[in-house]
PDB file of N, CA, C and O in Angstrom:
ATOM      1  N   MET A   1     133.395 180.076-166.386  1.00  0.00           N
ATOM      2  CA  MET A   1     133.284 179.791-164.496  1.00  0.00           C
ATOM      3  C   MET A   1     132.986 178.628-164.270  1.00  0.00           C
ATOM      4  O   MET A   1     132.135 177.924-164.813  1.00  0.00           O
ATOM      5  N   ARG A   2     133.908 178.337-163.205  1.00  0.00           N
ATOM      6  CA  ARG A   2     133.775 177.053-162.532  1.00  0.00           C
ATOM      7  C   ARG A   2     132.524 177.211-161.605  1.00  0.00           C
ATOM      8  O   ARG A   2     132.240 178.342-161.211  1.00  0.00           O
ATOM      9  N   ILE A   3     131.627 175.948-161.171  1.00  0.00           N
ATOM     10  CA  ILE A   3     130.544 176.702-160.379  1.00  0.00           C
ATOM     11  C   ILE A   3     130.125 175.206-159.818  1.00  0.00           C
ATOM     12  O   ILE A   3     129.764 174.323-160.597  1.00  0.00           O
ATOM     13  N   LEU A   4     130.207 175.004-158.381  1.00  0.00           N
ATOM     14  CA  LEU A   4     129.758 173.678-157.591  1.00  0.00           C
ATOM     15  C   LEU A   4     128.102 173.975-157.255  1.00  0.00           C
ATOM     16  O   LEU A   4     127.721 174.936-156.588  1.00  0.00           O
ATOM     17  N   LEU A   5     127.265 173.013-157.820  1.00  0.00           N
ATOM     18  CA  LEU A   5     126.155 173.498-157.680  1.00  0.00           C
ATOM     19  C   LEU A   5     125.705 171.966-156.668  1.00  0.00           C
ATOM     20  O   LEU A   5     126.057 170.810-156.902  1.00  0.00           O
ATOM     21  N   THR A   6     124.803 172.485-155.489  1.00  0.00           N
ATOM     22  CA  THR A   6     124.332 171.443-154.476  1.00  0.00           C
ATOM     23  C   THR A   6     123.089 171.958-154.266  1.00  0.00           C
ATOM     24  O   THR A   6     122.625 172.983-154.765  1.00  0.00           O
ATOM     25  N   ASN A   7     122.415 170.983-153.283  1.00  0.00           N
ATOM     26  CA  ASN A   7     120.958 171.275-153.009  1.00  0.00           C
ATOM     27  C   ASN A   7     120.577 170.240-151.652  1.00  0.00           C
ATOM     28  O   ASN A   7     121.341 169.335-151.315  1.00  0.00           O
ATOM     29  N   ASP A   8     119.875 170.397-151.267  1.00  0.00           N
ATOM     30  CA  ASP A   8     119.002 169.530-150.147  1.00  0.00           C
ATOM     31  C   ASP A   8     118.000 168.724-150.340  1.00  0.00           C
ATOM     32  O   ASP A   8     117.641 167.849-149.552  1.00  0.00           O
ATOM     33  N   ASP A   9     117.450 169.011-151.513  1.00  0.00           N
ATOM     34  CA  ASP A   9     116.349 167.972-152.156  1.00  0.00           C
ATOM     35  C   ASP A   9     116.638 166.783-152.510  1.00  0.00           C
ATOM     36  O   ASP A   9     115.664 166.030-152.532  1.00  0.00           O
ATOM     37  N   GLY A  10     117.862 166.223-152.866  1.00  0.00           N
ATOM     38  CA  GLY A  10     118.600 165.477-153.317  1.00  0.00           C
ATOM     39  C   GLY A  10     119.332 165.286-154.888  1.00  0.00           C
ATOM     40  O   GLY A  10     119.519 166.315-155.538  1.00  0.00           O
ATOM     41  N   PHE A  11     119.698 164.089-155.417  1.00  0.00           N
ATOM     42  CA  PHE A  11     120.185 164.089-156.611  1.00  0.00           C
ATOM     43  C   PHE A  11     119.333 164.376-157.915  1.00  0.00           C
ATOM     44  O   PHE A  11     119.469 165.079-158.917  1.00  0.00           O
ATOM     45  N   GLY A  12     118.348 163.455-157.396  1.00  0.00           N
ATOM     46  CA  GLY A  12     117.152 163.262-158.380  1.00  0.00           C
ATOM     47  C   GLY A  12     116.358 164.578-158.581  1.00  0.00           C
ATOM     48  O   GLY A  12     115.767 164.688-159.655  1.00  0.00           O
ATOM     49  N   ALA A  13     116.287 165.382-157.868  1.00  0.00           N
ATOM     50  CA  ALA A  13     115.447 166.444-157.889  1.00  0.00           C
ATOM     51  C   ALA A  13     115.086 167.305-158.952  1.00  0.00           C
ATOM     52  O   ALA A  13     115.955 168.133-159.225  1.00  0.00           O
ATOM     53  N   ALA A  14     113.901 167.354-159.728  1.00  0.00           N
ATOM     54  CA  ALA A  14     114.067 168.780-160.790  1.00  0.00           C
ATOM     55  C   ALA A  14     114.737 169.718-160.498  1.00  0.00           C
ATOM     56  O   ALA A  14     115.760 169.711-161.183  1.00  0.00           O
ATOM     57  N   GLY A  15     114.694 170.584-159.787  1.00  0.00           N
ATOM     58  CA  GLY A  15     115.168 172.187-159.097  1.00  0.00           C
ATOM     59  C   GLY A  15     116.824 171.490-159.545  1.00  0.00           C
ATOM     60  O   GLY A  15     117.182 171.915-160.643  1.00  0.00           O
ATOM     61  N   LEU A  16     117.563 170.789-159.066  1.00  0.00           N
ATOM     62  CA  LEU A  16     118.817 170.538-159.722  1.00  0.00           C
ATOM     63  C   LEU A  16     119.097 170.348-161.099  1.00  0.00           C
ATOM     64  O   LEU A  16     120.101 170.894-161.555  1.00  0.00           O
ATOM     65  N   SER A  17     118.320 169.611-161.890  1.00  0.00           N
ATOM     66  CA  SER A  17     118.318 169.701-163.020  1.00  0.00           C
ATOM     67  C   SER A  17     117.835 170.890-163.801  1.00  0.00           C
ATOM     68  O   SER A  17     118.131 170.895-164.996  1.00  0.00           O
ATOM     69  N   ALA A  18     117.193 171.821-163.361  1.00  0.00           N
ATOM     70  CA  ALA A  18     116.835 172.926-163.957  1.00  0.00           C
ATOM     71  C   ALA A  18     118.126 173.980-163.744  1.00  0.00           C
ATOM     72  O   ALA A  18     118.667 174.513-164.713  1.00  0.00           O
ATOM     73  N   ALA A  19     118.532 174.206-162.436  1.00  0.00           N
ATOM     74  CA  ALA A  19     119.596 174.882-162.196  1.00  0.00           C
ATOM     75  C   ALA A  19     120.285 174.824-163.110  1.00  0.00           C
ATOM     76  O   ALA A  19     120.417 175.727-163.936  1.00  0.00           O
ATOM     77  N   LEU A  20     121.121 173.220-163.133  1.00  0.00           N
ATOM     78  CA  LEU A  20     122.122 173.036-164.292  1.00  0.00           C
ATOM     79  C   LEU A  20     122.005 173.660-165.874  1.00  0.00           C
ATOM     80  O   LEU A  20     122.833 174.132-166.653  1.00  0.00           O
ATOM     81  N   ASP A  21     120.260 173.366-165.946  1.00  0.00           N
ATOM     82  CA  ASP A  21     119.804 173.778-167.656  1.00  0.00           C
ATOM     83  C   ASP A  21     120.289 175.534-167.623  1.00  0.00           C
ATOM     84  O   ASP A  21     120.647 176.187-168.603  1.00  0.00           O
ATOM     85  N   ALA A  22     120.208 175.868-166.648  1.00  0.00           N
ATOM     86  CA  ALA A  22     120.241 177.530-166.590  1.00  0.00           C
ATOM     87  C   ALA A  22     121.849 177.903-166.732  1.00  0.00           C
ATOM     88  O   ALA A  22     122.141 179.060-167.035  1.00  0.00           O
ATOM     89  N   LEU A  23     122.777 177.028-166.537  1.00  0.00           N
ATOM     90  CA  LEU A  23     124.372 177.309-166.308  1.00  0.00           C
ATOM     91  C   LEU A  23     124.886 176.834-167.529  1.00  0.00           C
ATOM     92  O   LEU A  23     126.103 176.687-167.645  1.00  0.00           O
ATOM     93  N   VAL A  24     124.001 176.536-168.597  1.00  0.00           N
ATOM     94  CA  VAL A  24     124.994 175.948-169.671  1.00  0.00           C
ATOM     95  C   VAL A  24     125.859 177.383-170.165  1.00  0.00           C
ATOM     96  O   VAL A  24     125.590 178.582-170.091  1.00  0.00           O
ATOM     97  N   GLY A  25     127.009 176.619-170.693  1.00  0.00           N
ATOM     98  CA  GLY A  25     128.324 177.343-170.909  1.00  0.00           C
ATOM     99  C   GLY A  25     129.109 177.510-169.646  1.00  0.00           C
ATOM    100  O   GLY A  25     129.960 178.361-169.900  1.00  0.00           O
ATOM    101  N   HIS A  26     129.199 177.218-168.747  1.00  0.00           N
ATOM    102  CA  HIS A  26     129.965 177.510-167.402  1.00  0.00           C
ATOM    103  C   HIS A  26     130.209 175.537-167.208  1.00  0.00           C
ATOM    104  O   HIS A  26     129.507 174.575-167.519  1.00  0.00           O
ATOM    105  N   GLU A  27     131.435 175.672-166.606  1.00  0.00           N
ATOM    106  CA  GLU A  27     131.941 174.249-166.413  1.00  0.00           C
ATOM    107  C   GLU A  27     131.338 173.941-164.766  1.00  0.00           C
ATOM    108  O   GLU A  27     131.872 174.339-163.731  1.00  0.00           O
ATOM    109  N   VAL A  28     130.207 173.202-164.871  1.00  0.00           N
ATOM    110  CA  VAL A  28     129.159 173.229-163.644  1.00  0.00           C
ATOM    111  C   VAL A  28     129.267 171.453-162.952  1.00  0.00           C
ATOM    112  O   VAL A  28     128.765 170.488-163.530  1.00  0.00           O
ATOM    113  N   TYR A  29     130.057 171.370-161.583  1.00  0.00           N
ATOM    114  CA  TYR A  29     130.357 170.240-161.233  1.00  0.00           C
ATOM    115  C   TYR A  29     128.934 169.932-160.116  1.00  0.00           C
ATOM    116  O   TYR A  29     128.254 170.881-159.726  1.00  0.00           O
ATOM    117  N   VAL A  30     128.700 168.828-159.793  1.00  0.00           N
ATOM    118  CA  VAL A  30     127.018 168.854-158.795  1.00  0.00           C
ATOM    119  C   VAL A  30     127.655 167.739-157.619  1.00  0.00           C
ATOM    120  O   VAL A  30     128.144 166.641-157.887  1.00  0.00           O
ATOM    121  N   ALA A  31     127.571 168.078-156.855  1.00  0.00           N
ATOM    122  CA  ALA A  31     127.484 167.154-155.702  1.00  0.00           C
ATOM    123  C   ALA A  31     126.268 167.314-154.717  1.00  0.00           C
ATOM    124  O   ALA A  31     126.198 168.428-154.199  1.00  0.00           O
ATOM    125  N   ALA A  32     125.362 166.469-154.387  1.00  0.00           N
ATOM    126  CA  ALA A  32     124.271 166.370-153.928  1.00  0.00           C
ATOM    127  C   ALA A  32     123.907 165.345-153.210  1.00  0.00           C
ATOM    128  O   ALA A  32     124.239 164.243-153.647  1.00  0.00           O
ATOM    129  N   PRO A  33     123.042 165.409-151.774  1.00  0.00           N
ATOM    130  CA  PRO A  33     122.625 164.346-151.213  1.00  0.00           C
ATOM    131  C   PRO A  33     122.091 162.962-152.361  1.00  0.00           C
ATOM    132  O   PRO A  33     121.728 163.347-153.472  1.00  0.00           O
ATOM    133  N   THR A  34     122.056 161.704-152.145  1.00  0.00           N
ATOM    134  CA  THR A  34     121.656 160.899-152.340  1.00  0.00           C
ATOM    135  C   THR A  34     119.998 160.848-152.317  1.00  0.00           C
ATOM    136  O   THR A  34     119.351 160.430-153.278  1.00  0.00           O
ATOM    137  N   GLU A  35     119.592 161.175-151.483  1.00  0.00           N
ATOM    138  CA  GLU A  35     117.919 161.171-150.964  1.00  0.00           C
ATOM    139  C   GLU A  35     117.558 162.301-150.530  1.00  0.00           C
ATOM    140  O   GLU A  35     118.468 162.826-149.888  1.00  0.00           O
ATOM    141  N   GLN A  36     116.667 162.893-150.589  1.00  0.00           N
ATOM    142  CA  GLN A  36     115.760 163.640-150.169  1.00  0.00           C
ATOM    143  C   GLN A  36     116.103 164.357-148.737  1.00  0.00           C
ATOM    144  O   GLN A  36     115.653 163.735-147.775  1.00  0.00           O
ATOM    145  N   MET A  37     116.785 165.495-148.441  1.00  0.00           N
ATOM    146  CA  MET A  37     117.565 165.959-147.193  1.00  0.00           C
ATOM    147  C   MET A  37     116.904 167.388-146.316  1.00  0.00           C
ATOM    148  O   MET A  37     117.426 167.818-145.287  1.00  0.00           O
ATOM    149  N   SER A  38     115.812 167.922-146.886  1.00  0.00           N
ATOM    150  CA  SER A  38     115.344 169.029-146.478  1.00  0.00           C
ATOM    151  C   SER A  38     115.271 168.691-145.043  1.00  0.00           C
ATOM    152  O   SER A  38     115.193 167.594-144.491  1.00  0.00           O
ATOM    153  N   ALA A  39     115.314 169.851-144.585  1.00  0.00           N
ATOM    154  CA  ALA A  39     115.099 170.219-142.823  1.00  0.00           C
ATOM    155  C   ALA A  39     116.217 169.801-142.030  1.00  0.00           C
ATOM    156  O   ALA A  39     116.355 170.087-140.841  1.00  0.00           O
ATOM    157  N   VAL A  40     117.024 169.106-142.728  1.00  0.00           N
ATOM    158  CA  VAL A  40     118.185 168.237-141.621  1.00  0.00           C
ATOM    159  C   VAL A  40     119.691 169.283-141.968  1.00  0.00           C
ATOM    160  O   VAL A  40     120.713 169.055-141.321  1.00  0.00           O
ATOM    161  N   SER A  41     119.672 170.281-142.913  1.00  0.00           N
ATOM    162  CA  SER A  41     120.304 170.696-143.375  1.00  0.00           C
ATOM    163  C   SER A  41     121.704 170.942-142.123  1.00  0.00           C
ATOM    164  O   SER A  41     122.865 170.761-142.489  1.00  0.00           O
ATOM    165  N   ALA A  42     121.453 171.265-141.008  1.00  0.00           N
ATOM    166  CA  ALA A  42     122.338 171.471-140.060  1.00  0.00           C
ATOM    167  C   ALA A  42     122.682 170.303-139.742  1.00  0.00           C
ATOM    168  O   ALA A  42     123.761 170.417-139.160  1.00  0.00           O
ATOM    169  N   ARG A  43     122.300 168.947-139.802  1.00  0.00           N
ATOM    170  CA  ARG A  43     122.722 167.862-139.051  1.00  0.00           C
ATOM    171  C   ARG A  43     124.059 167.478-139.719  1.00  0.00           C
ATOM    172  O   ARG A  43     124.298 167.672-140.911  1.00  0.00           O
ATOM    173  N   LEU A  44     124.887 166.927-138.855  1.00  0.00           N
ATOM    174  CA  LEU A  44     126.594 166.390-139.548  1.00  0.00           C
ATOM    175  C   LEU A  44     126.387 165.011-139.235  1.00  0.00           C
ATOM    176  O   LEU A  44     125.474 164.669-138.483  1.00  0.00           O
ATOM    177  N   THR A  45     127.257 164.110-139.818  1.00  0.00           N
ATOM    178  CA  THR A  45     127.349 162.925-139.802  1.00  0.00           C
ATOM    179  C   THR A  45     128.576 162.802-139.315  1.00  0.00           C
ATOM    180  O   THR A  45     129.556 163.172-139.960  1.00  0.00           O
ATOM    181  N   ILE A  46     128.680 162.117-137.785  1.00  0.00           N
ATOM    182  CA  ILE A  46     129.896 161.778-137.434  1.00  0.00           C
ATOM    183  C   ILE A  46     129.880 160.349-137.243  1.00  0.00           C
ATOM    184  O   ILE A  46     130.821 159.875-137.880  1.00  0.00           O
ATOM    185  N   ARG A  47     129.204 159.430-136.628  1.00  0.00           N
ATOM    186  CA  ARG A  47     129.544 158.194-136.462  1.00  0.00           C
ATOM    187  C   ARG A  47     129.256 157.303-137.446  1.00  0.00           C
ATOM    188  O   ARG A  47     128.801 156.208-137.117  1.00  0.00           O
ATOM    189  N   GLU A  48     129.505 157.667-139.051  1.00  0.00           N
ATOM    190  CA  GLU A  48     129.614 156.704-139.519  1.00  0.00           C
ATOM    191  C   GLU A  48     130.220 157.593-140.827  1.00  0.00           C
ATOM    192  O   GLU A  48     130.336 158.817-140.903  1.00  0.00           O
ATOM    193  N   PRO A  49     130.571 156.547-141.843  1.00  0.00           N
ATOM    194  CA  PRO A  49     131.298 157.042-143.379  1.00  0.00           C
ATOM    195  C   PRO A  49     130.121 157.705-144.179  1.00  0.00           C
ATOM    196  O   PRO A  49     128.934 157.386-144.254  1.00  0.00           O
ATOM    197  N   VAL A  50     130.913 158.847-144.818  1.00  0.00           N
ATOM    198  CA  VAL A  50     130.112 159.395-145.960  1.00  0.00           C
ATOM    199  C   VAL A  50     130.807 159.521-146.873  1.00  0.00           C
ATOM    200  O   VAL A  50     131.876 160.081-147.114  1.00  0.00           O
ATOM    201  N   VAL A  51     129.593 158.525-147.748  1.00  0.00           N
ATOM    202  CA  VAL A  51     129.891 158.092-148.835  1.00  0.00           C
ATOM    203  C   VAL A  51     129.651 158.811-150.101  1.00  0.00           C
ATOM    204  O   VAL A  51     128.542 159.313-150.283  1.00  0.00           O
ATOM    205  N   CYS A  52     130.708 158.927-151.125  1.00  0.00           N
ATOM    206  CA  CYS A  52     130.632 159.740-152.271  1.00  0.00           C
ATOM    207  C   CYS A  52     130.872 158.617-153.388  1.00  0.00           C
ATOM    208  O   CYS A  52     131.797 157.809-153.472  1.00  0.00           O
ATOM    209  N   ARG A  53     129.610 158.833-154.333  1.00  0.00           N
ATOM    210  CA  ARG A  53     129.828 157.858-155.610  1.00  0.00           C
ATOM    211  C   ARG A  53     129.846 158.734-157.064  1.00  0.00           C
ATOM    212  O   ARG A  53     129.089 159.676-157.298  1.00  0.00           O
ATOM    213  N   ALA A  54     130.478 158.414-157.628  1.00  0.00           N
ATOM    214  CA  ALA A  54     130.390 159.227-159.091  1.00  0.00           C
ATOM    215  C   ALA A  54     129.480 158.989-159.656  1.00  0.00           C
ATOM    216  O   ALA A  54     129.136 157.811-159.557  1.00  0.00           O
ATOM    217  N   ALA A  55     128.785 159.698-160.344  1.00  0.00           N
ATOM    218  CA  ALA A  55     127.486 159.654-161.249  1.00  0.00           C
ATOM    219  C   ALA A  55     127.432 160.530-162.247  1.00  0.00           C
ATOM    220  O   ALA A  55     128.343 161.321-162.491  1.00  0.00           O
ATOM    221  N   SER A  56     126.200 160.436-162.985  1.00  0.00           N
ATOM    222  CA  SER A  56     126.298 161.074-164.287  1.00  0.00           C
ATOM    223  C   SER A  56     125.357 161.929-164.480  1.00  0.00           C
ATOM    224  O   SER A  56     124.247 161.579-164.081  1.00  0.00           O
ATOM    225  N   LEU A  57     125.490 163.405-165.190  1.00  0.00           N
ATOM    226  CA  LEU A  57     124.215 164.163-165.018  1.00  0.00           C
ATOM    227  C   LEU A  57     124.213 164.733-166.367  1.00  0.00           C
ATOM    228  O   LEU A  57     125.232 165.383-166.599  1.00  0.00           O
ATOM    229  N   PRO A  58     123.119 164.661-167.600  1.00  0.00           N
ATOM    230  CA  PRO A  58     123.879 165.678-168.811  1.00  0.00           C
ATOM    231  C   PRO A  58     123.764 166.743-168.314  1.00  0.00           C
ATOM    232  O   PRO A  58     122.898 167.146-167.537  1.00  0.00           O
ATOM    233  N   GLY A  59     124.957 167.442-168.897  1.00  0.00           N
ATOM    234  CA  GLY A  59     125.345 168.792-168.669  1.00  0.00           C
ATOM    235  C   GLY A  59     126.448 169.519-167.335  1.00  0.00           C
ATOM    236  O   GLY A  59     126.816 170.629-166.948  1.00  0.00           O
ATOM    237  N   ALA A  60     126.655 167.951-166.970  1.00  0.00           N
ATOM    238  CA  ALA A  60     127.610 168.192-165.744  1.00  0.00           C
ATOM    239  C   ALA A  60     128.971 167.983-166.121  1.00  0.00           C
ATOM    240  O   ALA A  60     129.139 166.907-166.693  1.00  0.00           O
ATOM    241  N   ALA A  61     130.174 168.807-165.948  1.00  0.00           N
ATOM    242  CA  ALA A  61     131.381 168.276-166.005  1.00  0.00           C
ATOM    243  C   ALA A  61     131.940 167.442-165.032  1.00  0.00           C
ATOM    244  O   ALA A  61     133.112 167.105-165.202  1.00  0.00           O
ATOM    245  N   GLY A  62     131.230 166.970-163.866  1.00  0.00           N
ATOM    246  CA  GLY A  62     131.273 165.772-163.157  1.00  0.00           C
ATOM    247  C   GLY A  62     130.040 166.066-161.951  1.00  0.00           C
ATOM    248  O   GLY A  62     129.646 167.196-161.664  1.00  0.00           O
ATOM    249  N   ALA A  63     129.587 164.923-161.389  1.00  0.00           N
ATOM    250  CA  ALA A  63     128.557 164.650-160.626  1.00  0.00           C
ATOM    251  C   ALA A  63     128.872 163.733-159.448  1.00  0.00           C
ATOM    252  O   ALA A  63     129.808 162.953-159.621  1.00  0.00           O
ATOM    253  N   TRP A  64     128.307 163.710-158.410  1.00  0.00           N
ATOM    254  CA  TRP A  64     128.830 163.074-157.210  1.00  0.00           C
ATOM    255  C   TRP A  64     127.222 162.804-156.466  1.00  0.00           C
ATOM    256  O   TRP A  64     126.362 163.683-156.408  1.00  0.00           O
ATOM    257  N   GLU A  65     127.075 161.552-155.989  1.00  0.00           N
ATOM    258  CA  GLU A  65     125.907 161.335-155.037  1.00  0.00           C
ATOM    259  C   GLU A  65     126.547 160.858-153.796  1.00  0.00           C
ATOM    260  O   GLU A  65     127.293 159.891-153.642  1.00  0.00           O
ATOM    261  N   VAL A  66     125.926 162.092-152.571  1.00  0.00           N
ATOM    262  CA  VAL A  66     126.603 162.051-151.104  1.00  0.00           C
ATOM    263  C   VAL A  66     125.531 161.493-150.132  1.00  0.00           C
ATOM    264  O   VAL A  66     124.468 161.981-149.748  1.00  0.00           O
ATOM    265  N   GLU A  67     126.102 160.400-149.877  1.00  0.00           N
ATOM    266  CA  GLU A  67     125.568 159.663-149.108  1.00  0.00           C
ATOM    267  C   GLU A  67     125.899 160.159-147.270  1.00  0.00           C
ATOM    268  O   GLU A  67     126.724 159.680-146.493  1.00  0.00           O
ATOM    269  N   GLY A  68     125.015 161.135-147.077  1.00  0.00           N
ATOM    270  CA  GLY A  68     125.180 162.098-145.991  1.00  0.00           C
ATOM    271  C   GLY A  68     123.799 163.509-146.068  1.00  0.00           C
ATOM    272  O   GLY A  68     122.707 163.600-146.629  1.00  0.00           O
ATOM    273  N   THR A  69     124.690 164.478-145.101  1.00  0.00           N
ATOM    274  CA  THR A  69     123.637 165.520-145.267  1.00  0.00           C
ATOM    275  C   THR A  69     124.084 166.303-146.039  1.00  0.00           C
ATOM    276  O   THR A  69     125.142 165.971-146.572  1.00  0.00           O
ATOM    277  N   PRO A  70     123.526 167.544-146.388  1.00  0.00           N
ATOM    278  CA  PRO A  70     123.783 168.711-147.203  1.00  0.00           C
ATOM    279  C   PRO A  70     124.840 169.140-146.389  1.00  0.00           C
ATOM    280  O   PRO A  70     125.734 169.517-147.146  1.00  0.00           O
ATOM    281  N   VAL A  71     125.219 169.284-145.073  1.00  0.00           N
ATOM    282  CA  VAL A  71     126.378 170.217-144.756  1.00  0.00           C
ATOM    283  C   VAL A  71     127.898 169.137-144.332  1.00  0.00           C
ATOM    284  O   VAL A  71     128.955 169.408-143.762  1.00  0.00           O
ATOM    285  N   ASP A  72     127.373 167.915-144.909  1.00  0.00           N
ATOM    286  CA  ASP A  72     128.823 166.718-144.952  1.00  0.00           C
ATOM    287  C   ASP A  72     129.353 167.148-146.637  1.00  0.00           C
ATOM    288  O   ASP A  72     130.328 166.590-147.139  1.00  0.00           O
TER     289      ASP A  72
END
């Protein structure tokens, strides 16, 4: 199964890695904010570009750090 995993706690959050570990055997892609973004989940970036950078995360088929909010 292909799964997109995201969060609002940021790319380096322990919970993101734990969720990825629980999904072993699936094709998991990760897209998460570069920084912790809890409590701003409804905020939308409209006046600046949303930058996505390819990243590496053990166990992920693909991963991206997003300079933006979770809704972006």
